[in-house]
N, C-alpha and C positions, 0 to 999 in steps of 0.2 A: 502301361509302362511308358515313362518319358523317354524320348529319343530326340535326335536332331534330324534335319531335313535330308541330309546326305545319306544317313543310315536308313531312314525311312524309304527313300527311293531305291537304294540298293537291295533292300529286303524284298520289295515287290518285284524287282527285276529278276531276282534269284529264285522266285517261286516256280515250282513245277506246274506245268499246265498240259496234261495229257489225259485223254479220255478213251479208255479201251472199248467202251460200248457205243461210241459215236465218232463220226469223222471229224468232229470239231470240239473245241473247248470254248464255251460261251460264258462271257463275263458280263456282269452288270456293274457300271460305275455310276453312282448317284451321290449327291450331297443332300443332307437333310438339315433343316433348322433344328435348334435345340428341342423344340416341341414337336418334331417329327414331320413337318411340312416340306413340300418339294420346292417351294418358291418363296422369294421375298420381293414384294412389290411386283409380282408377276413374272419374275425371272429367277432361274436357279443360280445364275452366275453371281448374283449379288450376295449370296450366302457365303461365298468363298473368300480366301485370302491367298497370300503368296505360296504357302506350303501346299494348300489344296490344288492350286493351279499348276504347281510343279508336278504333283502326283498325276493330275489330269493329263498333262503332256507326256509323262512317263508311261502311263497305261496305254495311251494312244500309240506311243512308239513301240510297245510290246506287241500290239495287235496287228493282224493282217487285214482285218475288216473292222470298220466302225459302222454299226447299224443304228440309224436314227430315224424316227418318225418325222414326216413332213411338217407337222405342226410345230415340233421343237426346232426344226431347222429354220422355220419362218420366225418364230418368236425370239430365238437366240441369235438370229442373223449369221448363220454358219458360213464359214469359208473353208478353204483347204486346210487340213489339219497341220498344227504346229507341234513338233515333238522335241525332245531334249537332244543335246549333242551326244550324250551317253548312249541313248537308244539308236541314234543315227549310226554311230560306230558299230553297234551290235548288228544292226540291219545289214550294213555293208559286209560284215564278217560272215553273215549267214546267207548272203546272196538274196535277201529280201528286196522288194521294191523300196525305193528311197522313202516313200510315205505309205501309210496304210490307205486302203481304198475306202473312202466314205460312201456308204450306200444309203440313199434316201428311200424310205418306205412310204409309198403312196398308192392309193387306188384311183386317184383322179388326176395326177400330174399337176396338182395345184402348187407349183413351185415357180420361182422367177428365174428364167433362163439367163437373165442378165445379172443375177446376184453373184457375189464373189466366189461362191462355191463352184459355179459353172463357167466362170470366166478367168480363173487363175491360170496363167500360162504354164504349160508343161505339167499340169495336173489333170487327171481324168477320174472323176467320181463315177458312181453308178446309180441307177434308179431301179428299184425293185417294185414292180407293179403287177396288176392282174390284166388279163386280156379283155375283160368286160369293160366297155365304156371308154377305152383308150383309143383315141383316133390317131391316124397316121400323121395328120397335120400337126397334132400336139407333140408327137414324138420328134418331128422334124425341128422343133425349137431347141432340142437338146443334143446338138451335134457333138458336143465335147463330153458326152457321158455314155457309158455303156447302159443300155436299157435291157433289163432282164424281166421278161413277162412270164407270169405264172398263170396256168389255165384257171378259168372260173371267175367268180365275181369278187373274190378277195384272195390275198396271198396266203398260201399254206406255209406257215412259218417253219414247221418242222422240215418240210421238203426244201424250203428256201435256204435254210442254214447249211444243208448238205451241198446245195448248188454253189453257195458263196464260198464254202470251204474248198471245194474242188477248183473253183475259178481263181481264188485269190490267196488261199492259205487257211489253216485250221483254227487260228485264234481269232475269235469274233468278240468284239467289245460292243455292248449295247449301251447307248447313252439316253434311252428313253424316247419320249416322255412316259409319264406314269401309266397311260392307257396301254402302250406297247409292253411295258414291264408286266402289267397284270396279265396280258395275253400269254407272255412267255412263262409266267408262273403257272398259269392254269394248264399249260401244255407241258410243264415240267422240263423246260429246256435250258435252265441256267445250271452251270457248274460252280460258279464263283461269284461272290458278291463283294464289291469294294465300296463300302459305305463310309462317307465322311460325315461326321456330326459336327455341325458348325456351332460356335458359341452364341450365334445370333438367334433371337426369337423371331418368328413370323406371325403376323396377324392376317395373312391373306385368307379371306373368307372362302374363296373358290379354289384354293390350293388343295391338291390331293396329297395323301400320305405317301411317304417314300416306301418302296418295297424293302422289306427286311426279313429276318428269320421268322417274324411273326406272321408272315404271309403263308407259311407252311405249317404242317402239323408238328407237334413237339417231337424232337429227335430226328427230323428230316434234314435239318441244317445245323451245322456246328460252327461255333465261333472259333476260328483258327488262331486269331490273335487280335489284340487291341493295343494300339500305340497312340501316344499323345505328343503333339508338337504345337506349341504356341496356342494352347487352349482348344485346338481342333483335335477331335478323336477320330482315328482311322481304324476301321474294323474290316477284317477279312473273314468272310464266312464261306463255308464249303457245303455243297449239297452232298448229303450222305446217300450213296447208291449201293444197292446190294451187289455183291460180286457176281 
């Protein structure tokens, strides 16, 4: 169905996001090329346009937590999140933090402590890591971040989501990359998929496919709606869970 950008954003803002079987509601936001790939010239951002970027900021404004793998943070040069004025107003009315907490997932702390994400004044991100191999001197480089350590050689994502929900709030937005998304699918941790299909084709030979309903068995994910703005297709899919 064709719509306009303002109606699109208000539709996503008004969606219900509660999970009676889990302490959190976990969303995936990804953009796909028209032929299903996750990147164009090595970056996902090049697939987007003004409408997609507005929805990107809106979904961030809805979330309490933004979970991103370290590789995506490095490739896309992440900084403190930018959200819309509309969601800023909603956050104030609901006594949420002014901005969602961006959480970098890494087992090695291979992140630049001088990057914009960790040096933006008055913004405190978080790092989610494992206890194995993380040295105290490495942690000392990230004084402006909360460091959450999970026991073992890698992060237990199921346990981590519960910890993040308790610390920062229940709505968790996952922005990838594809490897993190596949792990989340294999553990059946997603509740909602917000997939933008770009009109642009990609020929990236090393690009991975975007997580979609096809990542699940038939009937496990339902297409809740499909809206079109300026040749971009916006799909909302929901995981079907037994009562």
